[in-house]
DSSP file (Angstrom, degrees, kcal/mol; ACC not computed):
  #  RESIDUE AA STRUCTURE BP1 BP2  ACC     N-H-->O    O-->H-N    N-H-->O    O-->H-N    TCO  KAPPA ALPHA  PHI   PSI    X-CA   Y-CA   Z-CA
    1    1 A M              0   0    0      0, 0.0     2,-0.5     0, 0.0    13,-0.0   0.000 360.0 360.0 360.0 139.3    0.0    0.0    0.0
    2    2 A I        +     0   0    0      4,-0.1     2,-0.2     9,-0.0     5,-0.0  -0.878 360.0 150.0-102.6 131.0    1.2    3.5   -0.8
    3    3 A D    >   -     0   0    0     -2,-0.5     3,-1.7     4,-0.0     8,-0.1  -0.767  62.9 -70.8-142.5-169.3    0.6    6.3    1.6
    4    4 A R  T 3  S+     0   0    0      1,-0.3    -2,-0.0    -2,-0.2     0, 0.0   0.728 127.9  55.0 -63.0 -21.9    2.2    9.6    2.7
    5    5 A T  T 3  S+     0   0    0      2,-0.1    -1,-0.3     3,-0.0     2,-0.2   0.542  82.0 112.0 -89.5  -6.0    5.0    7.7    4.4
    6    6 A T  S <  S-     0   0    0     -3,-1.7    -4,-0.1     1,-0.1     5,-0.0  -0.487  75.5-115.9 -72.5 132.0    6.0    5.8    1.3
    7    7 A D     >  -     0   0    0     -2,-0.2     4,-2.4     1,-0.1     3,-0.3  -0.448  23.6-125.6 -62.0 134.7    9.3    6.7   -0.2
    8    8 A P  H  > S+     0   0    0      0, 0.0     4,-2.0     0, 0.0     5,-0.2   0.867 109.8  50.9 -54.6 -40.0    8.8    8.1   -3.7
    9    9 A L  H  > S+     0   0    0      1,-0.2     4,-2.1     2,-0.2     5,-0.1   0.891 110.1  49.8 -66.3 -37.6   11.1    5.7   -5.3
   10   10 A E  H  > S+     0   0    0     -3,-0.3     4,-2.5     2,-0.2    -1,-0.2   0.885 107.3  55.1 -66.3 -37.6    9.4    2.8   -3.6
   11   11 A A  H  X S+     0   0    0     -4,-2.4     4,-2.4     2,-0.2    -2,-0.2   0.901 108.2  48.7 -61.5 -40.7    6.0    4.1   -4.8
   12   12 A I  H  X S+     0   0    0     -4,-2.0     4,-2.5     2,-0.2    -1,-0.2   0.911 110.5  50.8 -65.1 -41.8    7.4    4.1   -8.4
   13   13 A R  H  X S+     0   0    0     -4,-2.1     4,-2.0     2,-0.2    -2,-0.2   0.906 110.8  48.7 -62.9 -40.8    8.6    0.5   -7.9
   14   14 A I  H  X S+     0   0    0     -4,-2.5     4,-2.2     2,-0.2    -2,-0.2   0.924 111.4  49.9 -62.9 -44.9    5.2   -0.6   -6.6
   15   15 A A  H  X S+     0   0    0     -4,-2.4     4,-2.4     1,-0.2    -2,-0.2   0.898 108.9  52.3 -62.0 -40.1    3.5    1.1   -9.5
   16   16 A M  H  X S+     0   0    0     -4,-2.5     4,-2.3     1,-0.2    -1,-0.2   0.892 107.9  51.5 -63.5 -39.1    5.8   -0.6  -12.0
   17   17 A K  H  X S+     0   0    0     -4,-2.0     4,-2.3     1,-0.2    -1,-0.2   0.916 110.4  48.7 -63.2 -42.2    5.0   -4.0  -10.4
   18   18 A R  H  X S+     0   0    0     -4,-2.2     4,-2.3     2,-0.2    -2,-0.2   0.878 109.5  51.9 -66.3 -37.8    1.3   -3.2  -10.8
   19   19 A E  H  X S+     0   0    0     -4,-2.4     4,-2.6     2,-0.2    -1,-0.2   0.904 109.8  49.9 -63.9 -40.5    1.7   -2.2  -14.4
   20   20 A Q  H  X S+     0   0    0     -4,-2.3     4,-2.8     2,-0.2    -2,-0.2   0.912 110.0  50.4 -64.0 -42.1    3.6   -5.5  -15.1
   21   21 A E  H  X S+     0   0    0     -4,-2.3     4,-2.2     2,-0.2    -2,-0.2   0.899 111.3  48.3 -62.7 -40.2    0.8   -7.4  -13.4
   22   22 A A  H  X S+     0   0    0     -4,-2.3     4,-2.5     2,-0.2     5,-0.2   0.915 110.9  51.1 -66.3 -42.4   -1.8   -5.6  -15.6
   23   23 A F  H  X S+     0   0    0     -4,-2.6     4,-2.9     1,-0.2     5,-0.3   0.948 110.7  48.5 -56.8 -49.6    0.3   -6.3  -18.7
   24   24 A D  H  X S+     0   0    0     -4,-2.8     4,-2.5     1,-0.2     5,-0.3   0.900 110.7  51.9 -58.9 -42.1    0.5  -10.0  -17.8
   25   25 A F  H  X S+     0   0    0     -4,-2.2     4,-2.1     2,-0.2    -1,-0.2   0.956 114.4  40.7 -59.2 -53.3   -3.3  -10.1  -17.2
   26   26 A Y  H  X S+     0   0    0     -4,-2.5     4,-1.8     2,-0.2    -2,-0.2   0.898 115.9  50.3 -65.3 -41.1   -4.2   -8.6  -20.6
   27   27 A Y  H  X S+     0   0    0     -4,-2.9     4,-1.0    -5,-0.2    -1,-0.2   0.926 112.4  46.1 -65.2 -44.9   -1.5  -10.5  -22.5
   28   28 A E  H  < S+     0   0    0     -4,-2.5     3,-0.4    -5,-0.3     4,-0.4   0.884 112.6  50.8 -65.3 -38.2   -2.6  -13.8  -21.1
   29   29 A H  H >X S+     0   0    0     -4,-2.1     3,-1.2    -5,-0.3     4,-0.6   0.813 100.0  64.1 -70.9 -28.4   -6.3  -13.1  -21.7
   30   30 A A  H >< S+     0   0    0     -4,-1.8     3,-0.8     1,-0.3    -1,-0.2   0.851  97.7  57.5 -60.7 -32.6   -5.5  -12.1  -25.3
   31   31 A K  T 3< S+     0   0    0     -4,-1.0    -1,-0.3    -3,-0.4    -2,-0.2   0.692  97.6  63.1 -70.6 -18.5   -4.5  -15.7  -25.9
   32   32 A L  T <4 S+     0   0    0     -3,-1.2     2,-0.4    -4,-0.4    -1,-0.2   0.683  89.4  77.6 -82.2 -18.1   -7.9  -17.0  -24.7
   33   33 A F    <<  -     0   0    0     -3,-0.8     6,-0.0    -4,-0.6     0, 0.0  -0.788  49.9-170.1-105.7 133.8  -10.0  -15.5  -27.4
   34   34 A E        +     0   0    0     -2,-0.4     2,-0.4     5,-0.0    -1,-0.1   0.759  66.8  97.8 -82.8 -28.3  -10.4  -16.6  -31.0
   35   35 A N     >  -     0   0    0      1,-0.2     4,-2.6     2,-0.1     5,-0.2  -0.479  69.9-147.9 -65.0 119.5  -12.3  -13.5  -31.9
   36   36 A E  H  > S+     0   0    0     -2,-0.4     4,-3.0     1,-0.2     5,-0.2   0.880  94.1  53.2 -59.6 -41.2   -9.7  -11.2  -33.5
   37   37 A G  H  > S+     0   0    0      2,-0.2     4,-2.0     1,-0.2    -1,-0.2   0.914 111.9  44.4 -62.1 -43.6  -11.3   -8.0  -32.3
   38   38 A T  H  > S+     0   0    0      2,-0.2     4,-2.2     1,-0.2    -2,-0.2   0.923 114.3  49.8 -66.3 -44.3  -11.3   -9.2  -28.7
   39   39 A R  H  X S+     0   0    0     -4,-2.6     4,-2.3     1,-0.2    -2,-0.2   0.924 111.3  49.0 -60.2 -45.3   -7.8  -10.5  -28.9
   40   40 A E  H  X S+     0   0    0     -4,-3.0     4,-2.7     1,-0.2    -1,-0.2   0.866 107.8  55.2 -63.8 -36.3   -6.5   -7.2  -30.4
   41   41 A M  H  X S+     0   0    0     -4,-2.0     4,-2.4    -5,-0.2    -1,-0.2   0.942 109.9  45.6 -61.4 -46.9   -8.3   -5.2  -27.7
   42   42 A F  H  X S+     0   0    0     -4,-2.2     4,-2.2     1,-0.2    -2,-0.2   0.886 113.1  50.1 -65.9 -37.5   -6.5   -7.2  -25.0
   43   43 A L  H  X S+     0   0    0     -4,-2.3     4,-2.4     2,-0.2    -1,-0.2   0.897 109.4  51.8 -65.9 -39.0   -3.2   -6.9  -26.8
   44   44 A F  H  X S+     0   0    0     -4,-2.7     4,-2.1     2,-0.2    -2,-0.2   0.936 110.5  48.3 -60.2 -46.4   -3.7   -3.1  -27.2
   45   45 A L  H  X S+     0   0    0     -4,-2.4     4,-2.1     1,-0.2    -2,-0.2   0.889 109.8  52.6 -62.7 -38.9   -4.4   -2.9  -23.4
   46   46 A A  H  X S+     0   0    0     -4,-2.2     4,-2.1     1,-0.2    -1,-0.2   0.923 108.5  50.5 -61.5 -43.7   -1.2   -4.9  -22.7
   47   47 A K  H  X S+     0   0    0     -4,-2.4     4,-2.0     1,-0.2    -2,-0.2   0.874 107.7  53.5 -63.0 -37.1    0.8   -2.6  -24.9
   48   48 A E  H  X S+     0   0    0     -4,-2.1     4,-2.2     1,-0.2    -1,-0.2   0.912 108.0  49.9 -63.5 -41.9   -0.6    0.4  -23.0
   49   49 A E  H  X S+     0   0    0     -4,-2.1     4,-2.5     1,-0.2    -2,-0.2   0.887 108.2  53.5 -64.3 -37.8    0.5   -1.1  -19.7
   50   50 A A  H  X S+     0   0    0     -4,-2.1     4,-2.3     1,-0.2    -1,-0.2   0.893 108.1  50.5 -62.8 -39.2    3.9   -1.7  -21.1
   51   51 A K  H  X S+     0   0    0     -4,-2.0     4,-2.4     2,-0.2    -2,-0.2   0.911 109.2  51.2 -63.6 -42.2    4.1    2.0  -22.0
   52   52 A H  H  X S+     0   0    0     -4,-2.2     4,-2.3     1,-0.2    -2,-0.2   0.929 110.7  48.2 -61.2 -44.7    3.1    3.0  -18.5
   53   53 A K  H  X S+     0   0    0     -4,-2.5     4,-2.4     1,-0.2    -1,-0.2   0.911 111.0  50.9 -62.8 -41.5    5.8    0.8  -17.0
   54   54 A A  H  X S+     0   0    0     -4,-2.3     4,-2.3     2,-0.2    -1,-0.2   0.896 109.2  51.3 -62.4 -40.1    8.4    2.3  -19.4
   55   55 A R  H  X S+     0   0    0     -4,-2.4     4,-2.0     2,-0.2    -1,-0.2   0.911 110.2  48.7 -63.9 -42.2    7.3    5.8  -18.4
   56   56 A L  H  X S+     0   0    0     -4,-2.3     4,-2.6     1,-0.2    -1,-0.2   0.894 109.5  52.9 -63.8 -39.3    7.7    4.9  -14.7
   57   57 A Q  H  X S+     0   0    0     -4,-2.4     4,-2.9     2,-0.2    -2,-0.2   0.900 106.8  53.0 -62.9 -40.0   11.1    3.4  -15.4
   58   58 A E  H  X S+     0   0    0     -4,-2.3     4,-2.8     2,-0.2    -1,-0.2   0.920 110.4  47.2 -59.7 -44.2   12.1    6.7  -17.2
   59   59 A E  H  X S+     0   0    0     -4,-2.0     4,-2.8     2,-0.2     5,-0.3   0.906 111.9  50.3 -64.3 -41.5   11.1    8.6  -14.1
   60   60 A L  H  X S+     0   0    0     -4,-2.6     4,-2.5     2,-0.2    -2,-0.2   0.936 113.7  45.1 -61.7 -46.7   12.9    6.2  -11.8
   61   61 A D  H  X S+     0   0    0     -4,-2.9     4,-2.7     2,-0.2     5,-0.2   0.922 114.3  49.0 -63.1 -44.3   16.1    6.5  -13.9
   62   62 A K  H  X S+     0   0    0     -4,-2.8     4,-2.0    -5,-0.2    -2,-0.2   0.926 115.3  43.0 -63.4 -46.1   15.8   10.3  -14.2
   63   63 A N  H  X S+     0   0    0     -4,-2.8     4,-1.7     2,-0.2    -1,-0.2   0.876 113.9  51.4 -69.7 -37.3   15.3   10.8  -10.4
   64   64 A Y  H  X S+     0   0    0     -4,-2.5     4,-0.7    -5,-0.3    -2,-0.2   0.938 113.6  43.8 -64.2 -46.5   18.0    8.3   -9.5
   65   65 A L  H >< S+     0   0    0     -4,-2.7     3,-0.6     1,-0.2    -2,-0.2   0.851 109.9  57.3 -67.5 -33.7   20.5   10.0  -11.8
   66   66 A Y  H 3< S+     0   0    0     -4,-2.0    -1,-0.2     1,-0.2    -2,-0.2   0.869 105.6  50.4 -63.4 -37.3   19.4   13.4  -10.5
   67   67 A E  H 3<        0   0    0     -4,-1.7    -1,-0.2     1,-0.2    -2,-0.2   0.658 360.0 360.0 -77.4 -15.6   20.2   12.4   -6.9
   68   68 A M    <<        0   0    0     -4,-0.7    -1,-0.2    -3,-0.6    -2,-0.2   0.500 360.0 360.0 -78.2 360.0   23.7   11.1   -7.8
């Protein structure tokens, strides 16, 4: 759980883990459907989660390097 006492870097790491879990969920569910439209929707959602995780990683890298 993230609250006011959570270290900002830890909050980003938690968010990245949740984005990965969401990616895994959508990607695995895409495999379950034969309907191309449904499958593509789940793959699109998986790709969006991957983008979110990448953005969080960029922030983590930027903040980490800034503090050095």
